[in-house]
C-alpha positions in Angstrom: -10.1 30.3 16.5 -10.9 27.1 14.6 -12.7 29.1 11.9 -9.6 31.3 11.4 -7.4 28.2 11.1 -9.8 26.7 8.5 -9.7 30.0 6.5 -5.9 30.2 6.8 -5.4 26.7 5.4 -7.9 27.4 2.6 -6.0 30.6 1.7 -2.7 28.7 1.6 -4.1 26.2 -0.8 -5.7 28.8 -3.0 -2.5 30.8 -3.1 -0.6 27.7 -4.3 -3.3 26.3 -6.6 -0.9 26.4 -9.5 1.3 23.9 -7.6 -1.5 21.4 -7.0 -1.1 18.2 -9.0 -1.4 14.4 -8.7 0.4 11.3 -10.0 -0.8 9.1 -12.9 -2.1 6.6 -10.3 -3.7 9.4 -8.5 -5.7 10.4 -11.6 -7.2 7.0 -11.9 -7.8 6.7 -8.1 -9.6 10.1 -7.8 -11.7 9.5 -10.9 -12.8 6.1 -9.6 -13.4 7.2 -6.0 -15.4 10.2 -7.1 -17.1 8.6 -10.0 -16.0 11.3 -12.4 -14.6 11.4 -16.0 -13.3 15.0 -15.6 -9.7 15.9 -15.3 -9.3 15.4 -11.6 -6.8 18.2 -10.7 -9.0 20.8 -12.2 -12.1 19.2 -10.7 -10.5 19.2 -7.2 -9.3 22.8 -7.6 -12.8 23.9 -8.6 -14.1 22.2 -5.4 -11.5 24.0 -3.3 -12.5 27.4 -4.8 -16.1 27.0 -3.7 -16.9 29.3 -0.8 -18.4 26.4 1.0 -15.1 24.5 1.1 -13.6 23.8 4.5 -9.9 23.1 4.8 -8.2 21.5 7.8 -4.7 20.3 8.4 -3.7 17.1 10.2 0.0 16.3 10.2 1.4 16.5 6.7 -1.9 16.7 4.9 -4.7 19.2 4.1 -8.2 17.9 4.0 -10.7 19.7 1.8 -14.3 19.0 2.7 -16.9 20.3 0.2 -20.2 19.1 -1.1 -20.1 15.4 -0.8 -16.4 14.8 -1.0 -13.1 14.9 1.0 -9.9 15.7 -0.9 -6.5 14.9 0.7 -3.6 17.1 -0.4 0.0 16.8 0.9 0.9 20.1 2.6 4.5 20.3 1.3 4.3 19.0 -2.2 0.7 20.0 -2.9 0.1 16.5 -4.4 -3.5 15.4 -4.3 -3.1 12.0 -2.7 -6.7 10.9 -2.9 -10.3 12.1 -2.9 -13.4 10.2 -2.0 -17.1 10.7 -1.3 -18.2 11.2 2.3 -19.7 8.1 3.7 -23.5 8.5 4.2 -24.5 8.1 7.9 -27.8 6.5 8.6 
């Protein structure tokens, strides 16, 4: 059941990928947190499109976990709120 929910949330985000955006402050925050110079919306969408991405929903946000990062997207506006690298556990 959980696997079906993860896939359903992923499909919703992929279907609405053209609506995914961020704010000016979000651009700077995402680039800083992920250590990238790339355009962050395209970068985050490319991460979402990876077959290994896992999408969960908690309250009003989707959480995309893929590779070494977690991307937080508002579920109603499709705004990327933040993204950060997963913390390394010892």
